C-alpha positions as CSV (number, residue, x, y, z in Angstrom):
1,X,-8.8,-109.6,-61.5
2,X,-12.1,-111.4,-61.4
3,X,-12.8,-114.4,-59.2
4,X,-10.3,-115.5,-56.6
5,X,-7.8,-113.8,-54.4
6,X,-4.2,-112.8,-55.1
7,X,-2.1,-115.4,-53.3
8,X,1.4,-114.3,-52.3
9,X,3.7,-117.3,-51.7
10,X,6.7,-115.5,-50.0
11,X,7.1,-113.3,-46.9
12,X,6.4,-109.6,-47.2
13,X,7.0,-106.8,-44.7
14,X,4.2,-104.6,-43.5
15,X,5.3,-101.8,-45.9
16,X,5.4,-104.1,-48.9
17,X,2.0,-105.6,-48.0
18,X,0.6,-102.0,-47.9
19,X,2.0,-101.5,-51.4
20,X,0.3,-104.7,-52.7
21,X,-3.0,-103.6,-51.2
22,X,-2.7,-100.1,-52.7
23,X,-1.9,-101.6,-56.2
24,X,-4.9,-104.0,-56.0
25,X,-7.1,-101.0,-55.2
26,X,-9.8,-103.3,-53.8
27,X,-10.0,-105.4,-57.0
28,X,-9.1,-108.5,-55.1
29,X,-8.2,-109.8,-51.7
30,X,-4.5,-110.5,-51.0
31,X,-3.7,-113.6,-49.0
32,X,-0.3,-114.4,-47.7
33,X,0.5,-118.1,-47.7
34,X,3.2,-117.9,-45.0
35,X,0.6,-117.1,-42.4
36,X,-1.6,-120.1,-43.0
37,X,-1.8,-123.6,-41.6
38,X,-1.4,-126.5,-44.1
39,X,-5.2,-127.2,-44.4
40,X,-5.8,-123.5,-45.0
41,X,-3.1,-123.3,-47.6
42,X,-4.7,-126.1,-49.6
43,X,-8.1,-124.2,-49.6
44,X,-6.6,-120.9,-50.6
45,X,-4.4,-122.2,-53.4
46,X,-7.4,-124.1,-54.8
47,X,-9.4,-120.9,-55.3
48,X,-6.5,-118.5,-56.2
49,X,-7.3,-116.0,-58.9
50,X,-3.6,-115.1,-59.3
51,X,-0.4,-116.2,-57.6
52,X,2.6,-113.9,-56.9
53,X,5.8,-115.9,-56.3
54,X,9.6,-115.7,-56.1
55,X,10.2,-119.4,-56.7
56,X,7.3,-121.9,-56.7
57,X,9.7,-124.9,-56.2
58,X,10.7,-123.5,-52.8
59,X,7.6,-121.8,-51.7
60,X,5.1,-124.5,-52.6
61,X,5.2,-128.1,-51.7
62,X,5.1,-130.6,-54.6
63,X,1.5,-131.6,-53.7
64,X,0.4,-127.9,-53.7
65,X,1.6,-127.0,-57.2
66,X,-1.3,-128.8,-59.0
67,X,-3.8,-126.8,-56.9
68,X,-3.0,-123.5,-58.7
69,X,-3.9,-124.8,-62.1
70,X,-7.2,-122.8,-62.2
71,X,-5.5,-119.5,-61.4
72,X,-5.6,-116.9,-64.2
73,X,-2.0,-116.0,-63.8
74,X,1.3,-117.0,-62.0
75,X,3.4,-113.9,-61.8
76,X,7.1,-114.2,-60.8
77,X,8.9,-111.3,-59.3
78,X,12.2,-111.9,-61.2
79,X,12.9,-110.9,-64.7
80,X,14.5,-114.2,-65.6
81,X,13.0,-117.5,-64.4
82,X,15.2,-120.0,-66.2
83,X,16.3,-121.3,-62.8
84,X,12.7,-122.1,-61.8
85,X,11.5,-125.6,-62.8
86,X,8.5,-124.3,-64.8
87,X,8.0,-127.7,-66.4
88,X,6.6,-128.9,-63.1
89,X,3.8,-126.3,-63.3
90,X,0.4,-127.1,-64.7
91,X,0.4,-126.7,-68.5
92,X,-2.8,-124.7,-68.6
93,X,-1.4,-122.1,-66.1
94,X,-0.3,-118.7,-67.7
95,X,3.1,-117.8,-66.4
96,X,4.7,-114.3,-66.5
97,X,8.1,-112.9,-65.6
98,X,8.8,-109.4,-64.4
99,X,10.4,-108.4,-67.7
100,X,11.9,-104.9,-67.5
101,X,11.2,-104.5,-63.8
102,X,14.8,-103.7,-63.0
103,X,15.8,-102.1,-66.3
104,X,16.6,-98.7,-64.9
105,X,18.9,-99.7,-62.0
106,X,20.5,-102.4,-64.2
107,X,21.3,-99.9,-66.9
108,X,22.9,-97.6,-64.3
109,X,25.0,-100.6,-63.1
110,X,26.1,-101.2,-66.6
111,X,27.3,-97.6,-67.1
112,X,29.1,-97.7,-63.8
113,X,31.0,-100.9,-64.9
114,X,31.8,-99.3,-68.3
115,X,33.2,-96.2,-66.6
116,X,35.1,-98.2,-64.1
117,X,36.8,-100.2,-66.9
118,X,37.4,-97.2,-69.1
119,X,38.9,-95.2,-66.3
120,X,40.9,-98.1,-64.8
121,X,39.1,-97.6,-61.5
122,X,39.7,-101.0,-60.0
123,X,43.2,-101.3,-61.4
124,X,44.4,-98.0,-60.0
125,X,42.5,-98.6,-56.7
126,X,44.4,-101.8,-56.3
127,X,47.7,-100.0,-57.2
128,X,47.0,-97.4,-54.6
129,X,46.3,-100.1,-52.0
130,X,49.7,-101.5,-52.7
131,X,51.3,-98.0,-52.4
132,X,51.7,-97.2,-56.1
133,X,50.4,-93.9,-57.5
134,X,50.2,-94.2,-61.3
135,X,50.4,-90.9,-63.1
136,X,51.4,-92.1,-66.5
137,X,48.7,-94.5,-67.8
138,X,46.1,-92.7,-69.9
139,X,42.5,-93.8,-69.4
140,X,39.8,-94.0,-72.1
141,X,36.8,-91.9,-73.0
142,X,33.5,-93.4,-73.9
143,X,32.5,-90.4,-76.1
144,X,32.9,-91.2,-79.8
145,X,33.0,-95.0,-79.3
146,X,30.5,-97.7,-80.1
147,X,28.4,-99.4,-77.5
148,X,27.2,-102.7,-78.9
149,X,24.2,-104.2,-77.1
150,X,23.4,-107.8,-77.5
151,X,19.8,-108.1,-76.4
152,X,17.9,-104.9,-77.0
153,X,15.0,-105.4,-74.7
154,X,14.1,-103.3,-71.7
155,X,17.6,-103.4,-70.1
156,X,19.2,-102.8,-73.5
157,X,17.1,-99.8,-74.4
158,X,17.6,-98.2,-71.0
159,X,21.4,-98.7,-71.3
160,X,21.3,-97.2,-74.8
161,X,19.7,-94.0,-73.5
162,X,22.4,-93.6,-70.9
163,X,25.3,-94.5,-73.2
164,X,24.0,-92.1,-75.8
165,X,24.2,-89.3,-73.3
166,X,27.9,-90.0,-73.0
167,X,28.3,-89.5,-76.8
168,X,28.5,-93.2,-77.7
169,X,27.1,-94.6,-80.9
170,X,24.5,-97.4,-80.3
171,X,24.7,-100.7,-82.2
172,X,22.1,-103.3,-81.2
173,X,21.1,-106.9,-81.8
174,X,17.6,-108.2,-81.2
175,X,15.4,-110.9,-82.7
176,X,13.5,-108.5,-85.0
177,X,16.4,-106.4,-86.3
178,X,14.3,-103.3,-85.6
179,X,13.3,-101.1,-82.7
180,X,11.3,-98.0,-82.0
181,X,14.3,-96.8,-79.9
182,X,16.8,-94.8,-82.0
183,X,20.0,-96.6,-82.8
184,X,22.9,-96.0,-85.2
185,X,22.8,-99.6,-86.3
186,X,20.5,-102.6,-85.5
187,X,20.3,-106.1,-86.8
188,X,19.6,-109.7,-85.9
189,X,22.3,-112.2,-84.7
190,X,22.9,-113.0,-88.4
191,X,25.1,-109.8,-88.4
192,X,26.5,-110.2,-84.9
193,X,30.1,-110.4,-86.2
194,X,29.8,-106.9,-87.6
195,X,28.9,-105.5,-84.2
196,X,31.6,-107.4,-82.4
197,X,34.3,-106.0,-84.7
198,X,33.4,-102.4,-84.0
199,X,32.2,-102.4,-80.4
200,X,34.3,-100.5,-77.8
201,X,31.9,-101.6,-75.1
202,X,29.9,-104.8,-75.5
203,X,26.9,-105.2,-73.3
204,X,25.2,-108.6,-73.1
205,X,21.6,-108.4,-71.8
206,X,20.0,-111.1,-73.9
207,X,17.8,-113.8,-72.3
208,X,19.2,-117.2,-71.9
209,X,17.6,-119.5,-74.5
210,X,18.6,-122.4,-76.6
211,X,19.5,-119.9,-79.3
212,X,21.7,-117.7,-77.0
213,X,23.4,-120.4,-74.9
214,X,27.1,-120.3,-75.8
215,X,26.5,-117.6,-78.4
216,X,29.7,-115.8,-77.5
217,X,32.5,-118.3,-78.0
218,X,36.2,-118.3,-79.0
219,X,35.6,-117.2,-82.5
220,X,33.3,-114.3,-81.4
221,X,35.8,-113.2,-78.7
222,X,38.5,-113.2,-81.3
223,X,36.6,-110.8,-83.5
224,X,36.4,-108.1,-80.7
225,X,38.9,-105.3,-80.4
226,X,41.9,-106.0,-78.2
227,X,40.8,-103.3,-75.7
228,X,37.0,-103.8,-75.9
229,X,35.1,-103.8,-72.6
230,X,32.9,-106.8,-72.1
231,X,30.0,-106.4,-69.6
232,X,27.7,-109.4,-69.2
233,X,24.6,-108.8,-67.1
234,X,22.7,-111.7,-68.7
235,X,23.2,-115.3,-67.6
236,X,26.7,-116.5,-67.6
237,X,25.9,-119.3,-70.0
238,X,25.5,-116.9,-72.9
239,X,29.3,-116.8,-73.0
240,X,31.3,-120.0,-73.4
241,X,33.1,-119.9,-70.1
242,X,36.0,-122.2,-71.3
243,X,36.5,-120.0,-74.3
244,X,36.4,-116.9,-72.2
245,X,39.0,-118.3,-69.8
246,X,41.4,-119.2,-72.6
247,X,40.9,-115.8,-74.2
248,X,41.8,-114.0,-71.0
249,X,44.8,-116.2,-70.5
250,X,46.1,-115.6,-74.0
251,X,45.3,-111.9,-74.0
252,X,46.8,-110.6,-70.7
253,X,46.7,-107.0,-71.8
254,X,43.0,-107.3,-72.7
255,X,42.5,-108.8,-69.2
256,X,44.1,-105.8,-67.5
257,X,42.1,-103.3,-69.5
258,X,38.8,-105.0,-69.4
259,X,36.1,-105.4,-66.8
260,X,33.9,-108.5,-66.8
261,X,30.5,-108.3,-65.1
262,X,29.3,-111.8,-64.6
263,X,26.4,-113.1,-62.6
264,X,27.5,-116.7,-62.4
265,X,30.6,-118.9,-62.6
266,X,33.2,-116.3,-61.9
267,X,35.8,-118.4,-60.2
268,X,37.9,-119.2,-63.3
269,X,37.9,-115.6,-64.5
270,X,38.9,-114.3,-61.0
271,X,41.8,-116.8,-61.0
272,X,43.0,-115.4,-64.3
273,X,42.8,-111.8,-63.1
274,X,44.6,-112.8,-59.8
275,X,47.3,-114.6,-61.8
276,X,47.8,-111.5,-64.1
277,X,48.1,-109.2,-61.1
278,X,50.6,-111.6,-59.5
279,X,52.7,-111.5,-62.7
280,X,52.7,-107.7,-62.6
281,X,53.7,-107.5,-59.0
282,X,56.6,-109.9,-59.7
283,X,57.8,-107.8,-62.6
284,X,57.7,-104.6,-60.5
285,X,59.7,-106.3,-57.8
286,X,62.3,-107.3,-60.3
287,X,62.6,-103.7,-61.5
288,X,62.9,-102.6,-57.8
289,X,60.0,-100.3,-58.0
290,X,59.4,-98.8,-54.5
291,X,55.9,-98.9,-53.2
292,X,54.5,-96.6,-50.5
293,X,51.5,-97.3,-48.3
294,X,48.7,-94.9,-48.8
295,X,48.0,-92.9,-45.6
296,X,45.9,-90.1,-47.0
297,X,44.1,-89.2,-50.2
298,X,45.2,-86.1,-52.0
299,X,44.1,-85.0,-55.5
300,X,47.1,-85.3,-57.8
301,X,47.5,-85.2,-61.6
302,X,50.1,-86.4,-64.0
303,X,52.5,-84.0,-65.8
304,X,50.9,-81.2,-67.9
305,X,51.9,-82.8,-71.1
306,X,50.0,-86.0,-70.3
307,X,47.3,-86.9,-73.0
308,X,44.7,-87.2,-70.3
309,X,45.1,-83.5,-69.4
310,X,44.1,-82.0,-72.7
311,X,42.0,-78.9,-72.0
312,X,43.4,-78.3,-68.5
313,X,45.8,-75.5,-67.5
314,X,48.6,-76.1,-65.2
315,X,47.6,-75.2,-61.6
316,X,43.9,-74.6,-62.5
317,X,40.8,-76.7,-61.9
318,X,37.3,-75.7,-62.8
319,X,35.5,-77.4,-60.0
320,X,35.5,-75.4,-56.7
321,X,36.8,-77.0,-53.6
322,X,39.6,-79.0,-55.3
323,X,43.2,-78.0,-54.9
324,X,45.4,-80.2,-57.2
325,X,48.9,-80.9,-56.2
326,X,51.0,-81.0,-59.4
327,X,54.4,-81.8,-58.2
328,X,56.1,-82.7,-54.9
329,X,59.7,-82.1,-54.3
330,X,62.1,-85.0,-54.4
331,X,62.9,-84.3,-50.8
332,X,59.3,-84.8,-49.8
333,X,59.0,-88.0,-51.8
334,X,62.2,-89.4,-50.2
335,X,61.0,-88.5,-46.7
336,X,57.7,-90.3,-47.3
337,X,59.5,-93.3,-48.7
338,X,61.7,-93.5,-45.6
339,X,58.6,-93.2,-43.3
340,X,56.9,-96.1,-45.1
341,X,60.0,-98.3,-45.0
342,X,60.4,-97.6,-41.3
343,X,56.7,-98.4,-40.7
344,X,57.1,-101.7,-42.6
345,X,60.2,-102.6,-40.6
346,X,58.2,-102.0,-37.4
347,X,55.4,-104.2,-38.6
348,X,57.7,-107.1,-39.2
């Protein structure tokens, strides 16, 4: 690292300090700012060779920020630092973000959200909580579909590798329109409309810049498939929130089938989803659909002619340890319904 110590501006546990020391390998001394008195902080920051920080605006006082101007590097721990007031930093100070540091766990998170949406996980879980066991609604497969990735950096590439394992075609958008990572289609934002039209799963993992702010608006949302799954793990401002809200309100079926992963400003979207669920409950009530409280979990499947059971034989299951219950007699169903009704009456 050359002259000067590594100055860490935020608290670290003993284990994490040991990791820092191991990575430095004796190349520099690590000094932890939280342990120092004000006078000592001034002295250390003035001779820092490098600075490791979460957020300089919170971890350094305004009069301390100019002291790090001679450091060779300011390294932030986060991948995105648009929320840090970097304009207040010395102009001559090199600044780096932790780009790609969380690519692998983030890509797994994206796949989990895509599967949850395609398999109606949260919808059916909510139904079970309200006593409804839905055996008729078919879920969706990812295999054979198109995963469109807007922002083909570290997170986008890691996501593509996992989605490809599910048999999805990879369409990607980045600034160069090219990548060493294999794709079925790749371009710049000039051809964004083409990707939006064919994507079954749209993953947004682009950095928030002046070019990407509001990039997905009403027109772009209108180009997407009615049942497309939208997963935004980038900054919320990449999507025009007002346009997204209006789109979800005007496309209730899309709202029910889709899953939105937002990191910021989720209140409006949550309100739409809650409103949609309320409408559904009202309609069920009008149709006098009986609900039962779930007391136990048993593995059950829809009738054998269900499209979601292609390849399965009635009464058979390939995985050991599972005993599917295909049908229960009407007498058992009626008995369970009576028990639940009695329990509800007692609760009142």
